[in-house]
C-alpha positions in Angstrom: 130.3 161.9 120.5 129.4 158.3 119.8 125.9 157.7 121.0 124.5 154.4 119.8 123.0 152.5 122.8 121.5 149.0 122.7 118.9 148.4 125.3 118.8 144.6 125.9 115.9 142.9 127.8 116.1 139.3 128.9 113.9 136.6 130.1 110.2 137.4 131.0 110.5 141.1 130.2 108.1 140.5 127.3 105.4 139.9 130.0 105.6 143.4 131.4 102.2 144.9 131.9 100.7 141.6 133.1 103.5 140.4 135.4 103.3 141.4 139.1 102.6 145.2 138.7 103.7 145.8 142.4 107.3 144.9 141.4 107.4 145.7 137.7 104.8 148.5 137.1 102.0 148.5 134.5 103.8 149.5 131.3 104.1 146.9 128.6 107.5 146.3 127.1 106.4 148.3 124.0 105.3 151.2 126.2 108.6 151.0 128.2 110.6 151.1 125.0 108.7 154.1 123.7 109.5 156.0 126.9 113.2 154.9 126.8 113.4 156.0 123.2 112.2 159.5 124.3 114.7 159.6 127.1 117.5 158.6 124.8 116.5 161.3 122.2 116.5 163.9 125.0 120.0 162.9 125.8 121.2 162.9 122.2 121.5 159.1 122.1 120.4 156.7 119.4 118.7 153.6 121.0 118.1 150.1 119.6 116.1 147.4 121.4 116.4 143.7 121.9 114.4 141.2 124.0 114.6 137.4 124.2 113.6 134.6 126.5 116.6 132.5 125.2 119.9 132.8 127.0 122.0 131.8 124.0 120.3 134.5 121.9 121.1 137.1 124.5 124.8 136.0 124.5 124.8 136.1 120.6 123.4 139.6 120.7 126.2 140.7 123.1 128.7 139.2 120.8 127.3 141.2 117.9 126.7 144.4 119.8 130.2 146.0 119.2 129.3 146.1 115.5 126.3 148.3 115.9 126.5 150.1 119.2 128.8 152.0 121.6 127.2 151.1 124.9 124.6 148.9 126.6 121.7 149.1 129.0 121.1 145.6 130.3 118.1 144.2 132.1 118.7 140.4 131.8 115.9 139.6 134.2 116.5 136.5 136.3 119.7 135.7 134.3 121.3 138.6 136.2 121.5 136.3 139.2 123.2 133.3 137.7 124.1 133.4 134.0 127.9 133.2 133.9 127.5 132.8 130.1 125.9 136.3 129.8 128.6 137.7 132.2 131.3 136.3 129.9 129.6 137.5 126.7 129.3 141.0 128.3 133.1 140.9 129.0 133.8 139.8 125.5 131.8 142.7 124.1 134.1 145.2 125.8 131.3 147.8 125.9 130.4 150.1 128.7 127.2 148.8 130.3 124.7 149.8 132.9 122.6 147.1 134.7 119.0 148.1 135.2 116.2 146.5 137.2 112.6 147.9 137.4 112.2 146.6 140.9 114.5 147.0 143.9 116.2 143.6 143.6 118.5 144.3 146.6 115.4 144.5 148.8 113.7 141.3 147.5 114.5 137.6 147.9 118.1 136.7 148.8 118.8 135.1 145.5 117.8 138.3 143.6 120.5 140.2 145.5 123.2 138.5 143.5 124.4 140.0 140.2 127.0 138.3 138.1 127.2 141.3 135.7 127.5 144.1 138.3 131.3 144.0 138.5 131.5 144.5 134.7 129.0 147.4 134.7 129.8 151.1 135.1 126.6 151.4 137.1 123.6 149.7 138.5 120.1 151.2 138.8 117.3 149.5 140.5 113.9 150.1 142.0 113.1 153.2 139.9 110.9 151.7 137.4 111.1 153.1 133.9 112.9 156.2 135.3 115.9 153.9 136.0 116.5 153.7 132.3 116.8 157.5 132.1 119.4 157.4 134.8 121.3 154.5 133.0 121.3 156.4 129.7 122.7 159.5 131.5 125.5 157.5 133.0 126.3 156.1 129.5 126.1 159.5 127.8 128.6 160.8 130.3 130.9 157.8 129.9 130.8 158.2 126.1 131.5 161.9 126.3 134.5 161.2 128.5 135.9 158.8 126.0 135.8 161.5 123.3 137.0 164.4 125.5 
């Protein structure tokens, strides 16, 4: 089974640990990635990590992703709600993706309830904190196994 998964974090995710802990928890991005690496290992997946606060860089990474991974876990942050450029770059990648949000975006402000990438994703996980990444990785592991089987 192919199992290389890129975990891509977008705008403001580098401020985890200090940004509104009620919504985003207290883990820093480094701590979150360490947990996600453990989850991926338990599922037999090989993770890589990327974070940027620059929309164009996020798009460039999506363009490059098919060269180094088989699937994506995406938490684009606020770009989720309006970045048609990221949506198009995800479509160009052709990779299975799961959208992840630490907070329950569908229960927050009206504008956060919009996702321009959801229709291209095989799943969406929100409001489960870091555990949402475990669920996302499980969905991708299953999808990758189906592709082989």
